[in-house]
N, C-alpha and C positions, 0 to 999 in steps of 0.2 A: 504494499500500499504506499502510494506517496506520502510525503511528508505533510503536503497542502491539504490532502484529504483528512488527516489524522487532525491538523491543527483547525480545521473547520467543523469538526465532529463536536455535536453539543454534550458537554460532560454529562447532562441529564441522560444521554442515550446508554454511556455506560455505567452510571452509577448503579443501577440495579445489579447489574453484572459485578460490580465491586462488593455489595452489600452480600449478594447470594454466595461469592468465594469466600469471605470471610466466616460468613455466618455457616457454612458449611463446613467450617473448622473448628467451630466451638467459640468463634469470637462474634462481637456484637457490633451493631449499626455506630453505636456510643465510639467505641473505640476506633472504628474506622473514621468518625468525624472528628476523634481527638487527631489522628495522623493528619487527616487534611487542614484542620485548623492549625496545628504545629508548622507545616509545611508551608503554608500559605497566609497564614495570619487572619484569615476569614473568622468571623464569630459565626455562631449557629445561626443566626437570622441573616447575615449576608451570604452564608453557604447556601440556604433556602432558596432565597431570591435568585442567584445564579442558577440554581436548579430549574427553578420556575420560568426563568426567562430564556431556558433552554441555551444558555452562553456558550460559545465554542470554548474550546481549548484555549485558543490563543486569546482571546477575551478575558478568559478565567485567569490566566495567568498574568496577563498585561493588566488587569484590574485588581489583583491581589493588594493587598493592605501592604504586605511586606514579607518577602520569602525569607525564610528563617535563616541567620546568618551560620548554622550548623551545617548547611545542605552540603558543605564540602567533605563532611564526614561520612556522606551516604556514598558508600563504594560497593562495588560487586558487578555481579552480571544479571541482567534483565533482559529477555527476549533476545540473549546472544548476543548483547551488546555490554562492555563495561561501561556503567553510567559515567564515570569519572572521564572517559575519553571521549563522549558525544561531543561533537564540534557545535551543532546547532544549539543555541541557547534554549528555545522552546524546547525542541524535543528532550533535551536533556531534563528541563523542568517536567517534563511530563513522564519520562522515565524514573525520575525521582519517585514520583507518586506511584507509579507501578512497583518500584522497589519497596517503598515503605508497606504498600497494601500486601505485596507478597511475602515480605517478612512478618506481618501480621498473621497472615493465614498459615504460616509455618508455625505459629505459636511463639515466636519470640515475646519475650517480656516488652511490655510498652516502654518501660524506662530505656531499654537497649534502643529499641524502635525511634525513640525521640532523642536519641544521642546524649542521655544525661549522665 
């Protein structure tokens, strides 16, 4: 899939898949939202507004209040790519989100996911 298609995709279209992925592994939607809040700086109301507005990934990250300063601590492979080596800044942010959700689904402690 071309990056442009991913960038234009509404977050709301994949959000239910995120929920299903984490809940099938015994985690909660609240934990998922905690991870998203940590990464982007959105609070619960602002995140819900982005979902309701069917905001694209591009706009979701462009409008994010503040990307967490510890994102550089997110390392490893997701979808066959090392997140720290992804050159496109927007794709890297999307993969950071994917990586955090993957760690949540794999049962990693929330403190470790949030790089505390």
